[in-house]
PQR file of N, CA, C, O and H, with PARSE charges and radii, in Angstrom:
ATOM      1  N   MET A   1     -31.798  28.408  13.872 -0.4000 1.5000
ATOM      2  CA  MET A   1     -32.503  29.616  14.234 -0.0000 2.0000
ATOM      3  C   MET A   1     -33.702  29.855  13.321  0.5500 1.7000
ATOM      4  O   MET A   1     -34.785  30.140  13.833 -0.5500 1.4000
ATOM      5  N   PRO A   2     -33.571  29.758  12.009 -0.5600 1.5000
ATOM      6  CA  PRO A   2     -34.733  30.009  11.154  0.2800 2.0000
ATOM      7  C   PRO A   2     -35.893  29.051  11.447  0.5500 1.7000
ATOM      8  O   PRO A   2     -37.052  29.467  11.451 -0.5500 1.4000
ATOM      9  N   PHE A   3     -35.589  27.776  11.692 -0.4000 1.5000
ATOM     10  CA  PHE A   3     -36.659  26.818  11.967 -0.0000 2.0000
ATOM     11  C   PHE A   3     -37.347  27.137  13.286  0.5500 1.7000
ATOM     12  O   PHE A   3     -38.568  27.016  13.386 -0.5500 1.4000
ATOM     13  H   PHE A   3     -34.648  27.438  11.689  0.4000 1.0000
ATOM     14  N   ALA A   4     -36.597  27.537  14.287 -0.4000 1.5000
ATOM     15  CA  ALA A   4     -37.186  27.893  15.586 -0.0000 2.0000
ATOM     16  C   ALA A   4     -38.134  29.076  15.415  0.5500 1.7000
ATOM     17  O   ALA A   4     -39.227  29.077  15.981 -0.5500 1.4000
ATOM     18  H   ALA A   4     -35.605  27.636  14.205  0.4000 1.0000
ATOM     19  N   LEU A   5     -37.737  30.063  14.656 -0.4000 1.5000
ATOM     20  CA  LEU A   5     -38.591  31.225  14.422 -0.0000 2.0000
ATOM     21  C   LEU A   5     -39.807  30.865  13.585  0.5500 1.7000
ATOM     22  O   LEU A   5     -40.893  31.402  13.804 -0.5500 1.4000
ATOM     23  H   LEU A   5     -36.849  30.062  14.196  0.4000 1.0000
ATOM     24  N   TRP A   6     -39.635  29.964  12.630 -0.4000 1.5000
ATOM     25  CA  TRP A   6     -40.761  29.487  11.820 -0.0000 2.0000
ATOM     26  C   TRP A   6     -41.783  28.791  12.716  0.5500 1.7000
ATOM     27  O   TRP A   6     -42.984  29.035  12.592 -0.5500 1.4000
ATOM     28  H   TRP A   6     -38.753  29.528  12.452  0.4000 1.0000
ATOM     29  N   SER A   7     -41.316  27.927  13.615 -0.4000 1.5000
ATOM     30  CA  SER A   7     -42.209  27.233  14.538 -0.0000 2.0000
ATOM     31  C   SER A   7     -42.960  28.226  15.420  0.5500 1.7000
ATOM     32  O   SER A   7     -44.166  28.094  15.628 -0.5500 1.4000
ATOM     33  H   SER A   7     -40.341  27.729  13.716  0.4000 1.0000
ATOM     34  N   ALA A   8     -42.249  29.206  15.927 -0.4000 1.5000
ATOM     35  CA  ALA A   8     -42.881  30.217  16.775 -0.0000 2.0000
ATOM     36  C   ALA A   8     -43.921  31.012  15.985  0.5500 1.7000
ATOM     37  O   ALA A   8     -45.000  31.300  16.501 -0.5500 1.4000
ATOM     38  H   ALA A   8     -41.270  29.313  15.758  0.4000 1.0000
ATOM     39  N   ALA A   9     -43.612  31.362  14.764 -0.4000 1.5000
ATOM     40  CA  ALA A   9     -44.538  32.147  13.945 -0.0000 2.0000
ATOM     41  C   ALA A   9     -45.803  31.372  13.608  0.5500 1.7000
ATOM     42  O   ALA A   9     -46.879  31.958  13.486 -0.5500 1.4000
ATOM     43  H   ALA A   9     -42.735  31.128  14.345  0.4000 1.0000
ATOM     44  N   HIS A  10     -45.680  30.065  13.459 -0.4000 1.5000
ATOM     45  CA  HIS A  10     -46.841  29.249  13.109 -0.0000 2.0000
ATOM     46  C   HIS A  10     -47.681  28.848  14.321  0.5500 1.7000
ATOM     47  O   HIS A  10     -48.791  28.340  14.157 -0.5500 1.4000
ATOM     48  H   HIS A  10     -44.806  29.589  13.559  0.4000 1.0000
ATOM     49  N   HIS A  11     -47.181  29.063  15.511 -0.4000 1.5000
ATOM     50  CA  HIS A  11     -47.916  28.730  16.741 -0.0000 2.0000
ATOM     51  C   HIS A  11     -47.708  29.853  17.756  0.5500 1.7000
ATOM     52  O   HIS A  11     -47.400  29.594  18.920 -0.5500 1.4000
ATOM     53  H   HIS A  11     -46.280  29.475  15.645  0.4000 1.0000
ATOM     54  N   GLN A  12     -47.877  31.087  17.318 -0.4000 1.5000
ATOM     55  CA  GLN A  12     -47.497  32.225  18.142 -0.0000 2.0000
ATOM     56  C   GLN A  12     -48.370  32.450  19.363  0.5500 1.7000
ATOM     57  O   GLN A  12     -47.998  33.239  20.232 -0.5500 1.4000
ATOM     58  H   GLN A  12     -48.128  31.297  16.373  0.4000 1.0000
ATOM     59  N   ASP A  13     -49.511  31.792  19.463 -0.4000 1.5000
ATOM     60  CA  ASP A  13     -50.387  31.997  20.614 -0.0000 2.0000
ATOM     61  C   ASP A  13     -50.432  30.809  21.561  0.5500 1.7000
ATOM     62  O   ASP A  13     -51.143  30.846  22.565 -0.5500 1.4000
ATOM     63  H   ASP A  13     -49.813  31.152  18.758  0.4000 1.0000
ATOM     64  N   ASP A  14     -49.680  29.753  21.253 -0.4000 1.5000
ATOM     65  CA  ASP A  14     -49.734  28.548  22.092 -0.0000 2.0000
ATOM     66  C   ASP A  14     -48.371  27.859  22.103  0.5500 1.7000
ATOM     67  O   ASP A  14     -47.957  27.290  21.092 -0.5500 1.4000
ATOM     68  H   ASP A  14     -49.103  29.724  20.438  0.4000 1.0000
ATOM     69  N   PRO A  15     -47.668  27.905  23.243 -0.5600 1.5000
ATOM     70  CA  PRO A  15     -46.319  27.347  23.282  0.2800 2.0000
ATOM     71  C   PRO A  15     -46.263  25.825  23.156  0.5500 1.7000
ATOM     72  O   PRO A  15     -45.252  25.291  22.700 -0.5500 1.4000
ATOM     73  N   VAL A  16     -47.315  25.117  23.545 -0.4000 1.5000
ATOM     74  CA  VAL A  16     -47.255  23.651  23.514 -0.0000 2.0000
ATOM     75  C   VAL A  16     -47.072  23.130  22.089  0.5500 1.7000
ATOM     76  O   VAL A  16     -46.107  22.409  21.837 -0.5500 1.4000
ATOM     77  H   VAL A  16     -48.137  25.550  23.915  0.4000 1.0000
ATOM     78  N   PRO A  17     -47.961  23.464  21.141 -0.5600 1.5000
ATOM     79  CA  PRO A  17     -47.712  22.975  19.780  0.2800 2.0000
ATOM     80  C   PRO A  17     -46.462  23.580  19.148  0.5500 1.7000
ATOM     81  O   PRO A  17     -45.819  22.949  18.309 -0.5500 1.4000
ATOM     82  N   ALA A  18     -46.118  24.804  19.552 -0.4000 1.5000
ATOM     83  CA  ALA A  18     -44.895  25.417  19.023 -0.0000 2.0000
ATOM     84  C   ALA A  18     -43.676  24.585  19.410  0.5500 1.7000
ATOM     85  O   ALA A  18     -42.797  24.332  18.585 -0.5500 1.4000
ATOM     86  H   ALA A  18     -46.640  25.316  20.234  0.4000 1.0000
ATOM     87  N   LEU A  19     -43.634  24.163  20.669 -0.4000 1.5000
ATOM     88  CA  LEU A  19     -42.483  23.378  21.127 -0.0000 2.0000
ATOM     89  C   LEU A  19     -42.485  21.973  20.549  0.5500 1.7000
ATOM     90  O   LEU A  19     -41.428  21.443  20.208 -0.5500 1.4000
ATOM     91  H   LEU A  19     -44.347  24.369  21.338  0.4000 1.0000
ATOM     92  N   TRP A  20     -43.666  21.358  20.435 -0.4000 1.5000
ATOM     93  CA  TRP A  20     -43.701  20.018  19.834 -0.0000 2.0000
ATOM     94  C   TRP A  20     -43.283  20.062  18.369  0.5500 1.7000
ATOM     95  O   TRP A  20     -42.552  19.187  17.905 -0.5500 1.4000
ATOM     96  H   TRP A  20     -44.525  21.789  20.712  0.4000 1.0000
ATOM     97  N   THR A  21     -43.740  21.067  17.646 -0.4000 1.5000
ATOM     98  CA  THR A  21     -43.331  21.214  16.242 -0.0000 2.0000
ATOM     99  C   THR A  21     -41.824  21.386  16.144  0.5500 1.7000
ATOM    100  O   THR A  21     -41.180  20.797  15.276 -0.5500 1.4000
ATOM    101  H   THR A  21     -44.334  21.778  18.023  0.4000 1.0000
ATOM    102  N   THR A  22     -41.272  22.183  17.023 -0.4000 1.5000
ATOM    103  CA  THR A  22     -39.830  22.423  17.025 -0.0000 2.0000
ATOM    104  C   THR A  22     -39.073  21.144  17.363  0.5500 1.7000
ATOM    105  O   THR A  22     -38.082  20.822  16.708 -0.5500 1.4000
ATOM    106  H   THR A  22     -41.796  22.662  17.729  0.4000 1.0000
ATOM    107  N   ALA A  23     -39.527  20.417  18.373 -0.4000 1.5000
ATOM    108  CA  ALA A  23     -38.845  19.183  18.774 -0.0000 2.0000
ATOM    109  C   ALA A  23     -38.893  18.137  17.673  0.5500 1.7000
ATOM    110  O   ALA A  23     -37.941  17.374  17.502 -0.5500 1.4000
ATOM    111  H   ALA A  23     -40.332  20.679  18.906  0.4000 1.0000
ATOM    112  N   GLU A  24     -39.980  18.090  16.930 -0.4000 1.5000
ATOM    113  CA  GLU A  24     -40.103  17.121  15.838 -0.0000 2.0000
ATOM    114  C   GLU A  24     -39.150  17.423  14.690  0.5500 1.7000
ATOM    115  O   GLU A  24     -38.906  16.569  13.838 -0.5500 1.4000
ATOM    116  H   GLU A  24     -40.753  18.710  17.069  0.4000 1.0000
ATOM    117  N   GLY A  25     -38.614  18.636  14.667 -0.4000 1.5000
ATOM    118  CA  GLY A  25     -37.669  19.008  13.624 -0.0000 2.0000
ATOM    119  C   GLY A  25     -36.281  18.417  13.830  0.5500 1.7000
ATOM    120  O   GLY A  25     -35.417  18.509  12.958 -0.5500 1.4000
ATOM    121  H   GLY A  25     -38.812  19.330  15.359  0.4000 1.0000
ATOM    122  N   LEU A  26     -36.077  17.803  15.005 -0.4000 1.5000
ATOM    123  CA  LEU A  26     -34.801  17.191  15.371 -0.0000 2.0000
ATOM    124  C   LEU A  26     -33.689  18.239  15.392  0.5500 1.7000
ATOM    125  O   LEU A  26     -33.954  19.412  15.653 -0.5500 1.4000
ATOM    126  H   LEU A  26     -36.778  17.728  15.713  0.4000 1.0000
ATOM    127  N   GLY A  27     -32.481  17.843  15.128 -0.4000 1.5000
ATOM    128  CA  GLY A  27     -31.353  18.768  15.206 -0.0000 2.0000
ATOM    129  C   GLY A  27     -30.999  19.083  16.647  0.5500 1.7000
ATOM    130  O   GLY A  27     -31.081  18.209  17.510 -0.5500 1.4000
ATOM    131  H   GLY A  27     -32.265  16.890  14.915  0.4000 1.0000
ATOM    132  N   ASP A  28     -30.616  20.291  16.913 -0.4000 1.5000
ATOM    133  CA  ASP A  28     -30.219  20.749  18.244 -0.0000 2.0000
ATOM    134  C   ASP A  28     -31.486  21.152  19.012  0.5500 1.7000
ATOM    135  O   ASP A  28     -31.760  22.336  19.206 -0.5500 1.4000
ATOM    136  H   ASP A  28     -30.549  21.001  16.212  0.4000 1.0000
ATOM    137  N   VAL A  29     -32.246  20.143  19.441 -0.4000 1.5000
ATOM    138  CA  VAL A  29     -33.589  20.332  19.973 -0.0000 2.0000
ATOM    139  C   VAL A  29     -33.630  21.252  21.192  0.5500 1.7000
ATOM    140  O   VAL A  29     -34.529  22.086  21.301 -0.5500 1.4000
ATOM    141  H   VAL A  29     -32.023  19.181  19.283  0.4000 1.0000
ATOM    142  N   ASP A  30     -32.675  21.113  22.104 -0.4000 1.5000
ATOM    143  CA  ASP A  30     -32.742  21.957  23.303 -0.0000 2.0000
ATOM    144  C   ASP A  30     -32.571  23.434  22.957  0.5500 1.7000
ATOM    145  O   ASP A  30     -33.231  24.292  23.544 -0.5500 1.4000
ATOM    146  H   ASP A  30     -31.945  20.436  22.015  0.4000 1.0000
ATOM    147  N   THR A  31     -31.700  23.727  22.019 -0.4000 1.5000
ATOM    148  CA  THR A  31     -31.482  25.119  21.638 -0.0000 2.0000
ATOM    149  C   THR A  31     -32.661  25.670  20.841  0.5500 1.7000
ATOM    150  O   THR A  31     -33.134  26.772  21.120 -0.5500 1.4000
ATOM    151  H   THR A  31     -31.164  23.030  21.542  0.4000 1.0000
ATOM    152  N   THR A  32     -33.137  24.919  19.856 -0.4000 1.5000
ATOM    153  CA  THR A  32     -34.247  25.423  19.039 -0.0000 2.0000
ATOM    154  C   THR A  32     -35.521  25.563  19.869  0.5500 1.7000
ATOM    155  O   THR A  32     -36.284  26.508  19.667 -0.5500 1.4000
ATOM    156  H   THR A  32     -32.752  24.024  19.629  0.4000 1.0000
ATOM    157  N   CYS A  33     -35.763  24.637  20.800 -0.4000 1.5000
ATOM    158  CA  CYS A  33     -36.939  24.757  21.664 -0.0000 2.0000
ATOM    159  C   CYS A  33     -36.807  25.940  22.616  0.5500 1.7000
ATOM    160  O   CYS A  33     -37.800  26.605  22.913 -0.5500 1.4000
ATOM    161  H   CYS A  33     -35.144  23.869  20.964  0.4000 1.0000
ATOM    162  N   ALA A  34     -35.607  26.211  23.093 -0.4000 1.5000
ATOM    163  CA  ALA A  34     -35.405  27.370  23.960 -0.0000 2.0000
ATOM    164  C   ALA A  34     -35.709  28.659  23.200  0.5500 1.7000
ATOM    165  O   ALA A  34     -36.325  29.572  23.750 -0.5500 1.4000
ATOM    166  H   ALA A  34     -34.801  25.671  22.851  0.4000 1.0000
ATOM    167  N   ILE A  35     -35.285  28.736  21.958 -0.4000 1.5000
ATOM    168  CA  ILE A  35     -35.550  29.926  21.146 -0.0000 2.0000
ATOM    169  C   ILE A  35     -37.045  30.049  20.881  0.5500 1.7000
ATOM    170  O   ILE A  35     -37.630  31.112  21.095 -0.5500 1.4000
ATOM    171  H   ILE A  35     -34.784  27.994  21.512  0.4000 1.0000
ATOM    172  N   THR A  36     -37.662  28.975  20.420 -0.4000 1.5000
ATOM    173  CA  THR A  36     -39.091  28.993  20.128 -0.0000 2.0000
ATOM    174  C   THR A  36     -39.897  29.342  21.372  0.5500 1.7000
ATOM    175  O   THR A  36     -40.778  30.201  21.328 -0.5500 1.4000
ATOM    176  H   THR A  36     -37.187  28.112  20.247  0.4000 1.0000
ATOM    177  N   GLY A  37     -39.594  28.676  22.477 -0.4000 1.5000
ATOM    178  CA  GLY A  37     -40.315  28.936  23.722 -0.0000 2.0000
ATOM    179  C   GLY A  37     -40.167  30.366  24.187  0.5500 1.7000
ATOM    180  O   GLY A  37     -41.127  30.967  24.668 -0.5500 1.4000
ATOM    181  H   GLY A  37     -38.878  27.979  22.513  0.4000 1.0000
ATOM    182  N   GLY A  38     -38.981  30.915  24.050 -0.4000 1.5000
ATOM    183  CA  GLY A  38     -38.751  32.299  24.446 -0.0000 2.0000
ATOM    184  C   GLY A  38     -39.537  33.280  23.596  0.5500 1.7000
ATOM    185  O   GLY A  38     -40.092  34.249  24.114 -0.5500 1.4000
ATOM    186  H   GLY A  38     -38.200  30.427  23.659  0.4000 1.0000
ATOM    187  N   VAL A  39     -39.586  33.038  22.308 -0.4000 1.5000
ATOM    188  CA  VAL A  39     -40.315  33.930  21.403 -0.0000 2.0000
ATOM    189  C   VAL A  39     -41.812  33.866  21.687  0.5500 1.7000
ATOM    190  O   VAL A  39     -42.470  34.901  21.793 -0.5500 1.4000
ATOM    191  H   VAL A  39     -39.134  32.251  21.887  0.4000 1.0000
ATOM    192  N   VAL A  40     -42.350  32.655  21.810 -0.4000 1.5000
ATOM    193  CA  VAL A  40     -43.792  32.516  22.055 -0.0000 2.0000
ATOM    194  C   VAL A  40     -44.163  33.060  23.432  0.5500 1.7000
ATOM    195  O   VAL A  40     -45.168  33.759  23.566 -0.5500 1.4000
ATOM    196  H   VAL A  40     -41.816  31.814  21.723  0.4000 1.0000
ATOM    197  N   ALA A  41     -43.375  32.753  24.448 -0.4000 1.5000
ATOM    198  CA  ALA A  41     -43.671  33.243  25.801 -0.0000 2.0000
ATOM    199  C   ALA A  41     -43.550  34.764  25.881  0.5500 1.7000
ATOM    200  O   ALA A  41     -44.262  35.398  26.659 -0.5500 1.4000
ATOM    201  H   ALA A  41     -42.559  32.186  24.339  0.4000 1.0000
ATOM    202  N   ALA A  42     -42.668  35.349  25.097 -0.4000 1.5000
ATOM    203  CA  ALA A  42     -42.564  36.810  25.076 -0.0000 2.0000
ATOM    204  C   ALA A  42     -43.854  37.425  24.541  0.5500 1.7000
ATOM    205  O   ALA A  42     -44.236  38.525  24.941 -0.5500 1.4000
ATOM    206  H   ALA A  42     -42.089  34.834  24.465  0.4000 1.0000
ATOM    207  N   ARG A  43     -44.508  36.726  23.655 -0.4000 1.5000
ATOM    208  CA  ARG A  43     -45.775  37.218  23.090 -0.0000 2.0000
ATOM    209  C   ARG A  43     -46.953  36.935  24.017  0.5500 1.7000
ATOM    210  O   ARG A  43     -47.819  37.790  24.202 -0.5500 1.4000
ATOM    211  H   ARG A  43     -44.198  35.833  23.330  0.4000 1.0000
ATOM    212  N   THR A  44     -46.987  35.742  24.598 -0.4000 1.5000
ATOM    213  CA  THR A  44     -48.184  35.305  25.321 -0.0000 2.0000
ATOM    214  C   THR A  44     -48.082  35.436  26.832  0.5500 1.7000
ATOM    215  O   THR A  44     -49.103  35.465  27.519 -0.5500 1.4000
ATOM    216  H   THR A  44     -46.284  35.047  24.448  0.4000 1.0000
ATOM    217  N   GLY A  45     -46.864  35.516  27.359 -0.4000 1.5000
ATOM    218  CA  GLY A  45     -46.675  35.516  28.803 -0.0000 2.0000
ATOM    219  C   GLY A  45     -46.529  34.088  29.322  0.5500 1.7000
ATOM    220  O   GLY A  45     -46.772  33.123  28.598 -0.5500 1.4000
ATOM    221  H   GLY A  45     -46.035  35.493  26.801  0.4000 1.0000
ATOM    222  N   LEU A  46     -46.134  33.973  30.569 -0.4000 1.5000
ATOM    223  CA  LEU A  46     -45.879  32.649  31.137 -0.0000 2.0000
ATOM    224  C   LEU A  46     -47.145  31.879  31.465  0.5500 1.7000
ATOM    225  O   LEU A  46     -47.086  30.667  31.672 -0.5500 1.4000
ATOM    226  H   LEU A  46     -45.936  34.757  31.157  0.4000 1.0000
ATOM    227  N   ASP A  47     -48.288  32.548  31.517 -0.4000 1.5000
ATOM    228  CA  ASP A  47     -49.532  31.861  31.860 -0.0000 2.0000
ATOM    229  C   ASP A  47     -49.952  30.839  30.816  0.5500 1.7000
ATOM    230  O   ASP A  47     -50.745  29.947  31.117 -0.5500 1.4000
ATOM    231  H   ASP A  47     -48.336  33.533  31.349  0.4000 1.0000
ATOM    232  N   THR A  48     -49.439  30.948  29.595 -0.4000 1.5000
ATOM    233  CA  THR A  48     -49.796  29.976  28.561 -0.0000 2.0000
ATOM    234  C   THR A  48     -48.939  28.708  28.634  0.5500 1.7000
ATOM    235  O   THR A  48     -49.233  27.712  27.974 -0.5500 1.4000
ATOM    236  H   THR A  48     -48.795  31.673  29.350  0.4000 1.0000
ATOM    237  N   VAL A  49     -47.887  28.758  29.435 -0.4000 1.5000
ATOM    238  CA  VAL A  49     -47.054  27.569  29.644 -0.0000 2.0000
ATOM    239  C   VAL A  49     -47.763  26.693  30.673  0.5500 1.7000
ATOM    240  O   VAL A  49     -48.098  27.173  31.756 -0.5500 1.4000
ATOM    241  H   VAL A  49     -47.649  29.568  29.971  0.4000 1.0000
ATOM    242  N   PRO A  50     -48.001  25.413  30.356 -0.5600 1.5000
ATOM    243  CA  PRO A  50     -48.729  24.557  31.293  0.2800 2.0000
ATOM    244  C   PRO A  50     -48.086  24.544  32.682  0.5500 1.7000
ATOM    245  O   PRO A  50     -46.863  24.504  32.821 -0.5500 1.4000
ATOM    246  N   ARG A  51     -48.937  24.578  33.693 -0.4000 1.5000
ATOM    247  CA  ARG A  51     -48.476  24.590  35.081 -0.0000 2.0000
ATOM    248  C   ARG A  51     -47.588  23.375  35.371  0.5500 1.7000
ATOM    249  O   ARG A  51     -46.607  23.495  36.105 -0.5500 1.4000
ATOM    250  H   ARG A  51     -49.930  24.610  33.580  0.4000 1.0000
ATOM    251  N   THR A  52     -47.912  22.225  34.814 -0.4000 1.5000
ATOM    252  CA  THR A  52     -47.110  21.025  35.064 -0.0000 2.0000
ATOM    253  C   THR A  52     -45.698  21.156  34.503  0.5500 1.7000
ATOM    254  O   THR A  52     -44.795  20.442  34.939 -0.5500 1.4000
ATOM    255  H   THR A  52     -48.709  22.128  34.218  0.4000 1.0000
ATOM    256  N   TRP A  53     -45.497  22.047  33.552 -0.4000 1.5000
ATOM    257  CA  TRP A  53     -44.161  22.293  33.008 -0.0000 2.0000
ATOM    258  C   TRP A  53     -43.402  23.271  33.884  0.5500 1.7000
ATOM    259  O   TRP A  53     -42.177  23.203  33.979 -0.5500 1.4000
ATOM    260  H   TRP A  53     -46.231  22.626  33.197  0.4000 1.0000
ATOM    261  N   ARG A  54     -44.128  24.188  34.531 -0.4000 1.5000
ATOM    262  CA  ARG A  54     -43.485  25.230  35.337 -0.0000 2.0000
ATOM    263  C   ARG A  54     -43.198  24.784  36.767  0.5500 1.7000
ATOM    264  O   ARG A  54     -42.235  25.259  37.371 -0.5500 1.4000
ATOM    265  H   ARG A  54     -45.123  24.243  34.454  0.4000 1.0000
ATOM    266  N   GLU A  55     -43.998  23.896  37.317 -0.4000 1.5000
ATOM    267  CA  GLU A  55     -43.856  23.508  38.726 -0.0000 2.0000
ATOM    268  C   GLU A  55     -42.483  22.935  39.086  0.5500 1.7000
ATOM    269  O   GLU A  55     -41.946  23.291  40.135 -0.5500 1.4000
ATOM    270  H   GLU A  55     -44.780  23.511  36.826  0.4000 1.0000
ATOM    271  N   PRO A  56     -41.894  22.067  38.266 -0.5600 1.5000
ATOM    272  CA  PRO A  56     -40.599  21.510  38.669  0.2800 2.0000
ATOM    273  C   PRO A  56     -39.414  22.465  38.476  0.5500 1.7000
ATOM    274  O   PRO A  56     -38.279  22.110  38.791 -0.5500 1.4000
ATOM    275  N   CYS A  57     -39.668  23.658  37.968 -0.4000 1.5000
ATOM    276  CA  CYS A  57     -38.597  24.617  37.711 -0.0000 2.0000
ATOM    277  C   CYS A  57     -38.232  25.400  38.957  0.5500 1.7000
ATOM    278  O   CYS A  57     -39.020  25.505  39.896 -0.5500 1.4000
ATOM    279  H   CYS A  57     -40.591  23.946  37.712  0.4000 1.0000
ATOM    280  N   GLU A  58     -37.039  25.940  38.952 -0.4000 1.5000
ATOM    281  CA  GLU A  58     -36.611  26.837  40.026 -0.0000 2.0000
ATOM    282  C   GLU A  58     -37.442  28.107  39.951  0.5500 1.7000
ATOM    283  O   GLU A  58     -37.894  28.493  38.873 -0.5500 1.4000
ATOM    284  H   GLU A  58     -36.398  25.855  38.189  0.4000 1.0000
ATOM    285  N   PRO A  59     -37.646  28.760  41.094 -0.5600 1.5000
ATOM    286  CA  PRO A  59     -38.401  30.019  41.050  0.2800 2.0000
ATOM    287  C   PRO A  59     -37.643  31.081  40.256  0.5500 1.7000
ATOM    288  O   PRO A  59     -36.412  31.102  40.228 -0.5500 1.4000
ATOM    289  N   LEU A  60     -38.403  31.952  39.618 -0.4000 1.5000
ATOM    290  CA  LEU A  60     -37.794  33.047  38.873 -0.0000 2.0000
ATOM    291  C   LEU A  60     -37.252  34.088  39.844  0.5500 1.7000
ATOM    292  O   LEU A  60     -37.764  34.212  40.957 -0.5500 1.4000
ATOM    293  H   LEU A  60     -39.402  31.934  39.641  0.4000 1.0000
ATOM    294  N   PRO A  61     -36.231  34.835  39.450 -0.5600 1.5000
ATOM    295  CA  PRO A  61     -35.688  35.882  40.319  0.2800 2.0000
ATOM    296  C   PRO A  61     -36.756  36.931  40.649  0.5500 1.7000
ATOM    297  O   PRO A  61     -37.708  37.117  39.890 -0.5500 1.4000
ATOM    298  N   ASP A  62     -36.591  37.602  41.769 -0.4000 1.5000
ATOM    299  CA  ASP A  62     -37.541  38.631  42.201 -0.0000 2.0000
ATOM    300  C   ASP A  62     -37.735  39.714  41.146  0.5500 1.7000
ATOM    301  O   ASP A  62     -38.831  40.259  41.013 -0.5500 1.4000
ATOM    302  H   ASP A  62     -35.818  37.451  42.385  0.4000 1.0000
ATOM    303  N   ARG A  63     -36.687  40.028  40.399 -0.4000 1.5000
ATOM    304  CA  ARG A  63     -36.797  41.088  39.400 -0.0000 2.0000
ATOM    305  C   ARG A  63     -37.792  40.728  38.304  0.5500 1.7000
ATOM    306  O   ARG A  63     -38.397  41.618  37.706 -0.5500 1.4000
ATOM    307  H   ARG A  63     -35.797  39.585  40.508  0.4000 1.0000
ATOM    308  N   VAL A  64     -37.973  39.425  38.028 -0.4000 1.5000
ATOM    309  CA  VAL A  64     -38.944  39.006  37.020 -0.0000 2.0000
ATOM    310  C   VAL A  64     -40.355  39.255  37.534  0.5500 1.7000
ATOM    311  O   VAL A  64     -41.198  39.784  36.810 -0.5500 1.4000
ATOM    312  H   VAL A  64     -37.482  38.701  38.514  0.4000 1.0000
ATOM    313  N   ALA A  65     -40.616  38.874  38.786 -0.4000 1.5000
ATOM    314  CA  ALA A  65     -41.935  39.126  39.379 -0.0000 2.0000
ATOM    315  C   ALA A  65     -42.222  40.622  39.409  0.5500 1.7000
ATOM    316  O   ALA A  65     -43.348  41.043  39.145 -0.5500 1.4000
ATOM    317  H   ALA A  65     -39.931  38.444  39.375  0.4000 1.0000
ATOM    318  N   ALA A  66     -41.217  41.426  39.726 -0.4000 1.5000
ATOM    319  CA  ALA A  66     -41.403  42.880  39.755 -0.0000 2.0000
ATOM    320  C   ALA A  66     -41.727  43.414  38.373  0.5500 1.7000
ATOM    321  O   ALA A  66     -42.584  44.287  38.229 -0.5500 1.4000
ATOM    322  H   ALA A  66     -40.302  41.084  39.940  0.4000 1.0000
ATOM    323  N   ALA A  67     -41.056  42.904  37.364 -0.4000 1.5000
ATOM    324  CA  ALA A  67     -41.310  43.347  35.992 -0.0000 2.0000
ATOM    325  C   ALA A  67     -42.712  42.951  35.537  0.5500 1.7000
ATOM    326  O   ALA A  67     -43.390  43.725  34.862 -0.5500 1.4000
ATOM    327  H   ALA A  67     -40.361  42.196  37.481  0.4000 1.0000
ATOM    328  N   GLU A  68     -43.149  41.740  35.908 -0.4000 1.5000
ATOM    329  CA  GLU A  68     -44.498  41.305  35.547 -0.0000 2.0000
ATOM    330  C   GLU A  68     -45.555  42.146  36.244  0.5500 1.7000
ATOM    331  O   GLU A  68     -46.640  42.354  35.702 -0.5500 1.4000
ATOM    332  H   GLU A  68     -42.598  41.111  36.457  0.4000 1.0000
ATOM    333  N   ALA A  69     -45.246  42.631  37.439 -0.4000 1.5000
ATOM    334  CA  ALA A  69     -46.185  43.463  38.200 -0.0000 2.0000
ATOM    335  C   ALA A  69     -46.170  44.908  37.705  0.5500 1.7000
ATOM    336  O   ALA A  69     -46.966  45.728  38.163 -0.5500 1.4000
ATOM    337  H   ALA A  69     -44.364  42.462  37.879  0.4000 1.0000
ATOM    338  N   GLY A  70     -45.283  45.220  36.784 -0.4000 1.5000
ATOM    339  CA  GLY A  70     -45.207  46.563  36.232 -0.0000 2.0000
ATOM    340  C   GLY A  70     -44.252  47.479  36.974  0.5500 1.7000
ATOM    341  O   GLY A  70     -44.145  48.659  36.641 -0.5500 1.4000
ATOM    342  H   GLY A  70     -44.637  44.554  36.411  0.4000 1.0000
ATOM    343  N   ALA A  71     -43.554  46.956  37.975 -0.4000 1.5000
ATOM    344  CA  ALA A  71     -42.581  47.760  38.721 -0.0000 2.0000
ATOM    345  C   ALA A  71     -41.262  47.778  37.956  0.5500 1.7000
ATOM    346  O   ALA A  71     -41.040  46.965  37.058 -0.5500 1.4000
ATOM    347  H   ALA A  71     -43.641  45.997  38.246  0.4000 1.0000
ATOM    348  N   ASP A  72     -40.402  48.702  38.318 -0.4000 1.5000
ATOM    349  CA  ASP A  72     -39.057  48.743  37.727 -0.0000 2.0000
ATOM    350  C   ASP A  72     -38.259  47.556  38.213  0.5500 1.7000
ATOM    351  O   ASP A  72     -38.234  47.268  39.409 -0.5500 1.4000
ATOM    352  H   ASP A  72     -40.583  49.362  39.047  0.4000 1.0000
ATOM    353  N   ALA A  73     -37.597  46.854  37.283 -0.4000 1.5000
ATOM    354  CA  ALA A  73     -36.745  45.724  37.667 -0.0000 2.0000
ATOM    355  C   ALA A  73     -35.505  46.255  38.358  0.5500 1.7000
ATOM    356  O   ALA A  73     -34.956  47.290  37.981 -0.5500 1.4000
ATOM    357  H   ALA A  73     -37.617  47.087  36.311  0.4000 1.0000
ATOM    358  N   VAL A  74     -35.081  45.535  39.362 -0.4000 1.5000
ATOM    359  CA  VAL A  74     -33.908  45.946  40.134 -0.0000 2.0000
ATOM    360  C   VAL A  74     -32.672  45.363  39.517  0.5500 1.7000
ATOM    361  O   VAL A  74     -31.569  45.587  40.014 -0.5500 1.4000
ATOM    362  H   VAL A  74     -35.528  44.694  39.668  0.4000 1.0000
TER
END
C-alpha cells in the first residue's frame, strides 16, 4: 500500500507513468497497480486513461455515467 500511494503521489496527473512505476516495483503488481490507478484516476478522471486501455473493458454501470454527468447516482 505505501508503495502504491508513493507511485500515485509522484505521478498524480498521469496514470501511465504512475502504473509503469508501480509495476516496476514488482511484488503484488495487480493489487498495487489497482490502488495506484484508482488514486490517480480519482484525481484526473477517466479521460487521462488511454483509450486503448479502456476499449477492451466492460462498460461501466449506468450509475457511473450518471455520477460523471453530475446527476445523483442510483
